[in-house]
C-alpha positions as CSV (number, residue, x, y, z in Angstrom):
1,M,23.8,2.5,-18.9
2,D,23.0,6.2,-19.1
3,S,20.3,7.8,-17.0
4,I,16.8,7.3,-18.2
5,W,14.8,10.6,-18.2
6,F,11.0,10.9,-18.6
7,D,11.6,11.8,-22.3
8,D,13.6,8.6,-22.8
9,A,11.2,6.2,-21.1
10,R,9.0,4.1,-23.3
11,V,6.2,1.6,-22.3
12,G,7.7,-1.8,-22.7
13,M,11.3,-0.9,-21.8
14,R,12.7,-3.7,-19.6
15,F,15.7,-4.0,-17.3
16,R,17.1,-6.5,-14.9
17,T,19.0,-5.9,-11.6
18,A,22.0,-7.8,-10.4
19,A,21.3,-10.7,-8.1
20,R,21.9,-10.9,-4.3
21,T,21.7,-13.7,-1.8
22,V,19.6,-13.2,1.3
23,T,21.8,-14.0,4.3
24,E,21.4,-14.9,7.9
25,T,22.9,-11.6,8.8
26,D,20.3,-9.8,6.7
27,V,17.5,-11.6,8.6
28,V,19.0,-11.0,12.1
29,N,19.7,-7.3,11.3
30,F,16.2,-6.8,9.8
31,A,14.6,-8.4,12.9
32,G,16.6,-6.1,15.2
33,V,15.7,-3.0,13.3
34,S,12.1,-3.8,12.6
35,G,11.3,-5.6,15.9
36,D,9.8,-8.5,13.9
37,F,11.0,-11.6,15.7
38,N,8.2,-13.8,14.4
39,E,9.2,-17.5,14.5
40,L,8.8,-17.7,10.7
41,H,12.0,-15.7,10.5
42,V,14.1,-16.5,13.6
43,N,13.2,-19.9,15.0
44,A,14.9,-22.6,12.9
45,E,13.8,-25.5,15.2
46,R,10.2,-24.5,15.2
47,M,10.1,-23.9,11.5
48,R,11.5,-27.3,10.6
49,D,8.1,-28.7,11.5
50,S,6.1,-26.0,9.7
51,G,4.6,-26.1,6.2
52,F,7.7,-24.2,5.0
53,G,10.2,-26.6,6.5
54,E,12.6,-23.8,7.3
55,R,12.7,-20.2,8.2
56,I,11.7,-17.6,5.6
57,A,13.0,-14.1,5.1
58,H,10.9,-11.1,6.0
59,G,8.9,-9.9,3.0
60,A,9.8,-6.3,3.6
61,L,13.5,-7.3,3.9
62,V,13.3,-8.8,0.4
63,L,11.6,-5.7,-0.9
64,S,14.3,-3.5,0.6
65,I,17.0,-5.7,-0.9
66,V,15.4,-5.3,-4.4
67,T,14.9,-1.6,-3.9
68,G,18.7,-1.3,-3.3
69,L,19.5,-3.5,-6.3
70,R,17.3,-1.2,-8.5
71,A,19.2,1.8,-7.1
72,Q,22.6,0.2,-7.9
73,L,21.7,0.2,-11.6
74,G,22.1,3.9,-11.6
75,I,19.8,4.4,-14.5
76,F,17.6,7.0,-12.7
77,D,20.4,8.6,-10.6
78,E,20.2,12.0,-12.4
79,S,16.5,11.9,-13.3
80,I,14.5,10.7,-10.3
81,I,12.6,13.3,-8.4
82,A,10.7,11.1,-6.0
83,F,9.6,7.6,-5.3
84,A,5.9,8.0,-5.1
85,E,4.1,4.7,-4.4
86,I,4.2,1.0,-4.3
87,R,0.9,-0.4,-5.7
88,G,-0.5,-3.9,-5.5
89,W,2.6,-5.4,-3.9
90,R,2.1,-9.0,-3.0
91,F,4.3,-11.9,-1.7
92,A,3.8,-14.7,-4.2
93,A,6.1,-17.3,-2.6
94,P,8.4,-17.5,0.4
95,V,12.0,-16.4,0.2
96,F,14.3,-18.6,2.2
97,I,17.6,-17.7,3.8
98,G,20.2,-18.5,1.1
99,D,17.9,-17.8,-1.8
100,T,19.3,-15.4,-4.4
101,V,16.9,-12.8,-5.8
102,H,16.9,-10.2,-8.6
103,A,14.2,-7.9,-10.1
104,M,12.8,-7.9,-13.6
105,N,11.4,-4.4,-14.3
106,E,9.1,-3.2,-17.1
107,I,7.8,0.3,-17.7
108,T,4.1,-0.2,-18.1
109,G,2.8,3.4,-17.9
110,L,3.8,7.0,-18.4
111,R,1.8,10.0,-17.7
112,E,2.2,13.8,-17.8
113,T,1.9,15.9,-14.7
114,S,0.7,19.5,-14.3
115,K,4.4,20.6,-14.3
116,P,6.1,20.5,-17.7
117,D,9.5,19.5,-16.3
118,R,8.5,16.1,-15.1
119,G,6.3,13.0,-15.6
120,V,5.2,9.9,-13.7
121,M,6.5,6.4,-14.6
122,V,4.8,3.1,-13.6
123,Q,7.0,0.0,-13.5
124,R,5.9,-3.6,-13.1
125,V,8.5,-5.3,-10.8
126,D,8.8,-9.0,-10.4
127,V,11.2,-10.3,-7.8
128,V,12.6,-13.6,-9.0
129,N,14.5,-16.3,-7.1
130,Q,17.4,-18.5,-8.4
131,K,14.8,-21.1,-9.6
132,G,13.1,-18.5,-11.8
133,D,10.0,-18.3,-9.6
134,V,8.4,-14.9,-9.0
135,V,8.4,-14.4,-5.2
136,Q,7.1,-10.8,-5.0
137,T,5.4,-8.7,-7.5
138,G,3.7,-5.3,-7.9
139,E,4.1,-1.8,-9.3
140,M,6.5,1.0,-8.3
141,I,5.6,4.5,-9.3
142,T,8.3,7.2,-9.6
143,M,8.4,10.8,-10.7
144,L,11.2,11.6,-13.3
145,K,12.6,14.8,-14.6
146,R,12.5,15.6,-18.3
147,R,15.8,15.9,-20.0
148,G,17.2,19.5,-19.6
149,A,14.9,20.3,-16.6
150,A,16.5,22.5,-14.1
């Protein structure tokens, strides 16, 4: 797919990322980097008796995986200026180690800026697991170049 520039973006455009499985290694590495060793994520024995029945992945880990999957699409490689904001992000359901997630994205808003070479795009992002359940959801706001901008 070619890069999408601000001029090309239309409200209602949708795209889907590839899928990726959340692994034990992901959870261990994320705990080590973030310092979040909460039992929810790292203590299998304790979590067996919890309401979840097993460990869950860090919410921010899943968000970072999906952000990487979105980048792999390459559809904004040439046109993105800045990732501006995550708005209204919420964790709708737990993600378990071994779950496979992907993101469904829809452009829900476009607005001009004071600079004529760029615009702001709002995307609704739903993170979906292998069962089709939305596990995280919210908006991602990015600034895009106009086609032909220097």
